[in-house]
KOLKE-811622 format. One record per residue (C-alpha): residue in one letter; x, y, z; residue number from 1. Coordinates in Angstrom, 2 decimals, always signed. Example, Ala and Ser with C-alpha at 12.3 -4.5 7.8 and 13.67 -1.06 7.14 Angstrom:
REM KOLKE-811622
rec code A; px +12.30; py -4.50; pz +7.80; pos 1
rec code S; px +13.67; py -1.06; pz +7.14; pos 2
END
This chain:
REM KOLKE-811622
rec code M; px +94.91; py +61.42; pz +91.18; pos 1
rec code P; px +94.38; py +64.10; pz +93.83; pos 2
rec code E; px +90.69; py +64.86; pz +94.24; pos 3
rec code L; px +88.71; py +67.28; pz +96.38; pos 4
rec code P; px +89.67; py +65.70; pz +99.75; pos 5
rec code D; px +93.38; py +65.74; pz +98.87; pos 6
rec code V; px +93.34; py +69.36; pz +97.72; pos 7
rec code E; px +91.32; py +70.44; pz +100.75; pos 8
rec code L; px +94.06; py +68.96; pz +102.94; pos 9
rec code F; px +96.70; py +70.82; pz +100.91; pos 10
rec code K; px +94.74; py +74.02; pz +101.49; pos 11
rec code R; px +94.57; py +73.41; pz +105.23; pos 12
rec code L; px +98.31; py +72.74; pz +105.32; pos 13
rec code A; px +98.99; py +76.09; pz +103.66; pos 14
rec code E; px +96.58; py +77.85; pz +106.01; pos 15
rec code Q; px +98.10; py +76.28; pz +109.10; pos 16
rec code C; px +101.76; py +76.76; pz +108.22; pos 17
rec code C; px +102.15; py +79.56; pz +105.71; pos 18
rec code I; px +99.54; py +82.32; pz +105.81; pos 19
rec code G; px +101.08; py +85.63; pz +106.81; pos 20
rec code K; px +104.61; py +84.58; pz +105.95; pos 21
rec code T; px +106.78; py +86.72; pz +103.68; pos 22
rec code I; px +107.93; py +85.06; pz +100.46; pos 23
rec code A; px +111.68; py +85.62; pz +100.15; pos 24
rec code D; px +112.00; py +83.71; pz +96.89; pos 25
rec code L; px +110.38; py +81.23; pz +94.53; pos 26
rec code E; px +112.56; py +78.27; pz +93.72; pos 27
rec code V; px +111.57; py +76.95; pz +90.30; pos 28
rec code A; px +113.19; py +73.58; pz +89.62; pos 29
rec code D; px +111.03; py +72.75; pz +86.60; pos 30
rec code P; px +110.06; py +75.78; pz +84.48; pos 31
rec code K; px +107.98; py +73.56; pz +82.17; pos 32
rec code L; px +105.33; py +73.21; pz +84.87; pos 33
rec code L; px +104.80; py +76.98; pz +84.93; pos 34
rec code K; px +102.01; py +78.00; pz +82.57; pos 35
rec code G; px +101.94; py +81.44; pz +80.97; pos 36
rec code I; px +104.78; py +83.00; pz +82.95; pos 37
rec code S; px +108.55; py +82.64; pz +83.16; pos 38
rec code P; px +110.35; py +81.80; pz +86.41; pos 39
rec code A; px +112.04; py +85.22; pz +86.39; pos 40
rec code A; px +108.75; py +87.09; pz +85.97; pos 41
rec code L; px +107.08; py +85.07; pz +88.72; pos 42
rec code Q; px +109.98; py +85.67; pz +91.06; pos 43
rec code R; px +109.88; py +89.42; pz +90.41; pos 44
rec code Q; px +106.17; py +89.62; pz +91.16; pos 45
rec code W; px +106.14; py +87.42; pz +94.26; pos 46
rec code R; px +109.38; py +88.21; pz +96.08; pos 47
rec code N; px +108.82; py +90.04; pz +99.38; pos 48
rec code K; px +105.05; py +89.57; pz +99.19; pos 49
rec code K; px +103.02; py +88.05; pz +102.01; pos 50
rec code L; px +100.99; py +84.93; pz +101.46; pos 51
rec code R; px +97.57; py +86.08; pz +102.58; pos 52
rec code A; px +95.09; py +83.30; pz +101.73; pos 53
rec code A; px +94.60; py +79.77; pz +100.45; pos 54
rec code R; px +91.44; py +78.80; pz +98.64; pos 55
rec code R; px +90.21; py +75.64; pz +96.95; pos 56
rec code H; px +87.66; py +75.13; pz +94.18; pos 57
rec code G; px +87.21; py +71.53; pz +93.13; pos 58
rec code K; px +90.67; py +70.11; pz +92.45; pos 59
rec code V; px +92.38; py +73.50; pz +92.08; pos 60
rec code L; px +94.27; py +75.22; pz +94.90; pos 61
rec code F; px +94.72; py +78.99; pz +94.86; pos 62
rec code L; px +97.48; py +80.64; pz +96.89; pos 63
rec code E; px +96.98; py +84.40; pz +97.08; pos 64
rec code A; px +99.69; py +86.97; pz +97.77; pos 65
rec code D; px +99.33; py +90.67; pz +98.57; pos 66
rec code S; px +98.72; py +92.65; pz +95.37; pos 67
rec code A; px +100.34; py +89.90; pz +93.31; pos 68
rec code G; px +97.43; py +87.76; pz +92.18; pos 69
rec code A; px +97.20; py +84.06; pz +92.94; pos 70
rec code L; px +98.97; py +80.87; pz +92.01; pos 71
rec code A; px +96.50; py +78.34; pz +90.59; pos 72
rec code M; px +97.89; py +74.89; pz +91.33; pos 73
rec code H; px +96.77; py +71.83; pz +89.38; pos 74
rec code F; px +98.11; py +68.59; pz +90.82; pos 75
rec code G; px +97.71; py +66.29; pz +87.82; pos 76
rec code M; px +98.08; py +62.57; pz +88.48; pos 77
rec code N; px +100.05; py +62.55; pz +91.72; pos 78
rec code G; px +101.06; py +66.07; pz +92.69; pos 79
rec code S; px +101.03; py +67.27; pz +96.28; pos 80
rec code L; px +102.13; py +70.00; pz +98.69; pos 81
rec code Q; px +104.61; py +69.55; pz +101.51; pos 82
rec code Y; px +105.77; py +71.99; pz +104.19; pos 83
rec code L; px +109.52; py +71.81; pz +104.79; pos 84
rec code A; px +111.29; py +73.11; pz +107.87; pos 85
rec code K; px +114.42; py +75.14; pz +107.10; pos 86
rec code T; px +116.72; py +72.30; pz +108.17; pos 87
rec code E; px +114.71; py +69.65; pz +106.34; pos 88
rec code K; px +116.12; py +68.13; pz +103.16; pos 89
rec code A; px +113.86; py +68.54; pz +100.15; pos 90
rec code P; px +112.34; py +65.26; pz +98.89; pos 91
rec code R; px +112.50; py +64.17; pz +95.27; pos 92
rec code F; px +110.28; py +65.72; pz +92.63; pos 93
rec code V; px +110.00; py +69.21; pz +94.12; pos 94
rec code R; px +109.14; py +71.30; pz +91.06; pos 95
rec code L; px +108.43; py +74.62; pz +92.75; pos 96
rec code A; px +108.88; py +75.94; pz +96.28; pos 97
rec code L; px +107.87; py +79.10; pz +98.07; pos 98
rec code A; px +110.85; py +79.98; pz +100.25; pos 99
rec code F; px +109.79; py +82.11; pz +103.21; pos 100
rec code A; px +111.83; py +84.69; pz +105.06; pos 101
rec code D; px +112.01; py +82.41; pz +108.13; pos 102
rec code G; px +113.76; py +79.70; pz +106.09; pos 103
rec code H; px +110.80; py +77.31; pz +105.81; pos 104
rec code R; px +109.36; py +76.32; pz +102.43; pos 105
rec code L; px +106.09; py +75.22; pz +100.90; pos 106
rec code A; px +106.96; py +72.71; pz +98.18; pos 107
rec code Y; px +104.90; py +71.65; pz +95.17; pos 108
rec code L; px +105.80; py +68.05; pz +94.29; pos 109
rec code N; px +104.85; py +66.39; pz +91.03; pos 110
rec code P; px +106.62; py +63.08; pz +90.22; pos 111
rec code R; px +104.98; py +62.50; pz +86.85; pos 112
rec code R; px +105.03; py +66.16; pz +85.80; pos 113
rec code I; px +101.34; py +66.01; pz +84.87; pos 114
rec code G; px +99.91; py +69.23; pz +86.24; pos 115
rec code H; px +100.84; py +72.88; pz +86.20; pos 116
rec code V; px +101.04; py +76.11; pz +88.15; pos 117
rec code M; px +99.98; py +79.44; pz +86.72; pos 118
rec code L; px +99.75; py +83.02; pz +87.94; pos 119
rec code I; px +96.25; py +84.50; pz +87.70; pos 120
rec code S; px +94.82; py +87.85; pz +88.65; pos 121
rec code D; px +91.58; py +86.65; pz +90.26; pos 122
rec code A; px +90.35; py +83.22; pz +91.35; pos 123
rec code N; px +86.67; py +83.89; pz +90.63; pos 124
rec code A; px +87.46; py +85.05; pz +87.11; pos 125
rec code Y; px +89.61; py +81.98; pz +86.56; pos 126
rec code I; px +86.84; py +79.63; pz +87.75; pos 127
rec code A; px +84.39; py +81.26; pz +85.35; pos 128
rec code Q; px +86.87; py +81.28; pz +82.48; pos 129
rec code E; px +87.61; py +77.57; pz +82.93; pos 130
rec code G; px +83.88; py +76.80; pz +83.09; pos 131
rec code L; px +84.17; py +74.95; pz +86.38; pos 132
rec code G; px +80.94; py +73.85; pz +87.99; pos 133
rec code P; px +80.08; py +74.48; pz +91.64; pos 134
rec code D; px +82.41; py +72.96; pz +94.20; pos 135
rec code A; px +80.94; py +69.69; pz +95.44; pos 136
rec code L; px +81.21; py +70.72; pz +99.11; pos 137
rec code S; px +80.13; py +74.33; pz +98.73; pos 138
rec code P; px +76.68; py +75.53; pz +99.87; pos 139
rec code A; px +76.09; py +76.60; pz +96.26; pos 140
rec code F; px +76.04; py +72.95; pz +95.28; pos 141
rec code D; px +72.61; py +71.97; pz +96.57; pos 142
rec code Y; px +70.09; py +69.39; pz +95.40; pos 143
rec code A; px +68.74; py +71.77; pz +92.76; pos 144
rec code A; px +72.26; py +72.23; pz +91.38; pos 145
rec code L; px +72.74; py +68.47; pz +91.16; pos 146
rec code T; px +69.42; py +68.05; pz +89.36; pos 147
rec code A; px +70.38; py +70.78; pz +86.89; pos 148
rec code A; px +73.79; py +69.20; pz +86.30; pos 149
rec code L; px +72.24; py +65.84; pz +85.40; pos 150
rec code E; px +69.18; py +67.00; pz +83.50; pos 151
rec code G; px +68.99; py +65.60; pz +79.98; pos 152
rec code K; px +72.40; py +63.90; pz +80.18; pos 153
rec code R; px +72.55; py +60.42; pz +78.66; pos 154
rec code Q; px +76.11; py +59.61; pz +79.63; pos 155
rec code A; px +76.93; py +57.22; pz +82.46; pos 156
rec code I; px +76.33; py +58.72; pz +85.87; pos 157
rec code K; px +79.95; py +58.08; pz +86.83; pos 158
rec code A; px +81.16; py +60.13; pz +83.85; pos 159
rec code A; px +78.73; py +62.91; pz +84.75; pos 160
rec code L; px +80.05; py +63.06; pz +88.31; pos 161
rec code M; px +83.61; py +63.40; pz +87.01; pos 162
rec code D; px +82.77; py +66.22; pz +84.58; pos 163
rec code Q; px +84.35; py +69.26; pz +86.24; pos 164
rec code T; px +82.12; py +71.65; pz +84.28; pos 165
rec code R; px +79.10; py +70.22; pz +86.10; pos 166
rec code I; px +80.47; py +69.46; pz +89.57; pos 167
rec code A; px +84.00; py +70.42; pz +90.56; pos 168
rec code G; px +86.10; py +68.14; pz +92.72; pos 169
rec code I; px +85.04; py +64.55; pz +92.08; pos 170
rec code G; px +87.46; py +62.22; pz +90.30; pos 171
rec code N; px +87.60; py +58.54; pz +89.39; pos 172
rec code I; px +88.15; py +57.13; pz +92.88; pos 173
rec code Y; px +85.62; py +59.15; pz +94.84; pos 174
rec code A; px +83.04; py +58.77; pz +92.08; pos 175
rec code D; px +83.19; py +55.01; pz +92.72; pos 176
rec code E; px +82.79; py +55.58; pz +96.46; pos 177
rec code I; px +79.88; py +57.98; pz +96.07; pos 178
rec code L; px +78.00; py +55.61; pz +93.75; pos 179
rec code F; px +78.65; py +52.69; pz +96.08; pos 180
rec code Q; px +77.27; py +54.58; pz +99.06; pos 181
rec code A; px +74.26; py +55.70; pz +96.99; pos 182
rec code K; px +73.69; py +52.11; pz +95.73; pos 183
rec code I; px +73.73; py +53.19; pz +92.09; pos 184
rec code Y; px +75.16; py +51.14; pz +89.20; pos 185
rec code P; px +77.95; py +53.33; pz +87.78; pos 186
rec code L; px +77.01; py +52.93; pz +84.11; pos 187
rec code T; px +73.39; py +53.97; pz +84.61; pos 188
rec code S; px +72.47; py +56.88; pz +82.33; pos 189
rec code A; px +72.45; py +60.09; pz +84.30; pos 190
rec code N; px +69.01; py +61.05; pz +83.03; pos 191
rec code A; px +67.59; py +57.66; pz +84.03; pos 192
rec code L; px +67.92; py +58.24; pz +87.78; pos 193
rec code D; px +64.62; py +58.58; pz +89.57; pos 194
rec code E; px +63.98; py +61.06; pz +92.37; pos 195
rec code A; px +64.92; py +58.64; pz +95.12; pos 196
rec code A; px +68.23; py +57.76; pz +93.45; pos 197
rec code K; px +69.12; py +61.42; pz +92.93; pos 198
rec code R; px +68.39; py +62.15; pz +96.58; pos 199
rec code R; px +70.65; py +59.29; pz +97.65; pos 200
rec code L; px +73.32; py +60.51; pz +95.25; pos 201
rec code F; px +73.23; py +64.04; pz +96.60; pos 202
rec code Q; px +73.53; py +62.87; pz +100.19; pos 203
rec code A; px +76.39; py +60.52; pz +99.27; pos 204
rec code I; px +78.35; py +63.28; pz +97.50; pos 205
rec code K; px +78.25; py +65.48; pz +100.57; pos 206
rec code S; px +78.78; py +62.77; pz +103.18; pos 207
rec code V; px +81.55; py +60.85; pz +101.39; pos 208
rec code L; px +83.66; py +63.90; pz +100.58; pos 209
rec code Q; px +83.19; py +65.48; pz +104.00; pos 210
rec code T; px +84.02; py +62.21; pz +105.75; pos 211
rec code A; px +87.22; py +61.87; pz +103.72; pos 212
rec code V; px +88.23; py +65.40; pz +104.67; pos 213
rec code D; px +87.35; py +64.85; pz +108.33; pos 214
rec code Y; px +89.41; py +61.64; pz +108.44; pos 215
rec code K; px +92.26; py +63.31; pz +106.53; pos 216
rec code A; px +92.17; py +60.62; pz +103.86; pos 217
rec code G; px +93.15; py +61.14; pz +100.23; pos 218
rec code S; px +92.21; py +59.40; pz +97.03; pos 219
rec code E; px +95.17; py +57.03; pz +96.74; pos 220
rec code I; px +97.14; py +57.74; pz +99.93; pos 221
rec code L; px +96.05; py +57.46; pz +103.56; pos 222
rec code T; px +92.99; py +55.44; pz +102.52; pos 223
rec code D; px +93.49; py +53.31; pz +105.64; pos 224
rec code R; px +92.16; py +56.26; pz +107.59; pos 225
rec code L; px +88.69; py +55.90; pz +106.06; pos 226
rec code P; px +86.00; py +54.46; pz +108.33; pos 227
rec code N; px +84.61; py +50.96; pz +107.95; pos 228
rec code G; px +82.09; py +50.59; pz +105.18; pos 229
rec code F; px +84.03; py +52.49; pz +102.51; pos 230
rec code L; px +84.66; py +50.86; pz +99.14; pos 231
rec code I; px +87.97; py +52.61; pz +98.37; pos 232
rec code P; px +90.23; py +50.19; pz +100.34; pos 233
rec code E; px +88.66; py +47.34; pz +98.34; pos 234
rec code R; px +89.21; py +48.87; pz +94.89; pos 235
rec code H; px +91.54; py +46.12; pz +93.69; pos 236
rec code A; px +91.52; py +42.60; pz +92.27; pos 237
rec code G; px +90.07; py +40.28; pz +94.87; pos 238
rec code G; px +88.37; py +43.09; pz +96.78; pos 239
rec code K; px +85.27; py +42.28; pz +98.80; pos 240
rec code C; px +82.25; py +44.49; pz +99.35; pos 241
rec code P; px +82.45; py +46.03; pz +102.85; pos 242
rec code R; px +78.67; py +45.87; pz +103.07; pos 243
rec code C; px +77.66; py +42.42; pz +101.80; pos 244
rec code G; px +80.94; py +40.57; pz +101.21; pos 245
rec code A; px +80.39; py +40.01; pz +97.49; pos 246
rec code A; px +83.35; py +40.12; pz +95.10; pos 247
rec code I; px +84.01; py +43.63; pz +93.80; pos 248
rec code L; px +83.89; py +43.86; pz +90.00; pos 249
rec code S; px +85.88; py +46.19; pz +87.76; pos 250
rec code F; px +85.02; py +47.96; pz +84.52; pos 251
rec code K; px +86.52; py +50.53; pz +82.17; pos 252
rec code L; px +85.11; py +53.97; pz +81.49; pos 253
rec code G; px +87.03; py +56.49; pz +79.44; pos 254
rec code G; px +90.18; py +54.43; pz +79.81; pos 255
rec code R; px +89.99; py +54.44; pz +83.61; pos 256
rec code S; px +89.29; py +51.50; pz +85.88; pos 257
rec code G; px +86.20; py +51.63; pz +88.04; pos 258
rec code Y; px +84.92; py +49.31; pz +90.77; pos 259
rec code Y; px +81.48; py +48.42; pz +92.10; pos 260
rec code C; px +79.53; py +45.78; pz +94.01; pos 261
rec code P; px +77.13; py +43.85; pz +91.75; pos 262
rec code Q; px +74.92; py +43.01; pz +94.73; pos 263
rec code C; px +74.64; py +46.46; pz +96.25; pos 264
rec code Q; px +74.71; py +48.30; pz +92.90; pos 265
rec code P; px +72.71; py +46.09; pz +90.52; pos 266
rec code K; px +72.23; py +47.02; pz +86.89; pos 267
rec code P; px +68.84; py +48.66; pz +86.25; pos 268
rec code G; px +66.39; py +45.94; pz +85.20; pos 269
rec code G; px +68.95; py +43.27; pz +86.10; pos 270
END
């Protein structure tokens, strides 16, 4: 599932290739992925507008056009963005494409059709309306914000990290990585972390996500780009801890598979 690093790379792609371009048309191949607006209405509002900004908050990408609001893009399980040159054949699973006046396109792909795109008037209002927490890489998310997000919460720390109303941007895969780097057992109660553990957790959130962005690595693709010492490439049966060599163990939380090192992330009191 695309997480903060993936969506940050989508944002940078849009910024690099598309900002300032005039939108000649919107090609809607799958109207069911549009939320709250018809293809015809969206086309009327966005034709001949300039794409003026791309913004990310957590796992949501906002593409803003002159006086036409913003498209809020949710990527679901395996959605992505791809920039297509005018002579380039569209890949499979393009559900929506911004066709620019120069013939190039910005395509929204979504193989499993889990995700959606909606037109909104204002990104800040949308973030507040959806109750999203601070973006995990924003300056607003500081140590005090982390402490407030975890205060009084009995659920597993991994579940707390993935709660988008507390911290926006962290999903199943990067939650495992963050907890591995912080040396925290993933099923520890959030309110049971001591000061030292919370400090390690805060530093790991920032460093892991920023490193993934810097190395242009995603959550499930391009993981070979991650530096040595990351758990993500070993999140599979038979995986070995990149730190101590112990066998990586798996567990289930909310129906999702998680991975951890029993040596580097021992159970509290174990």
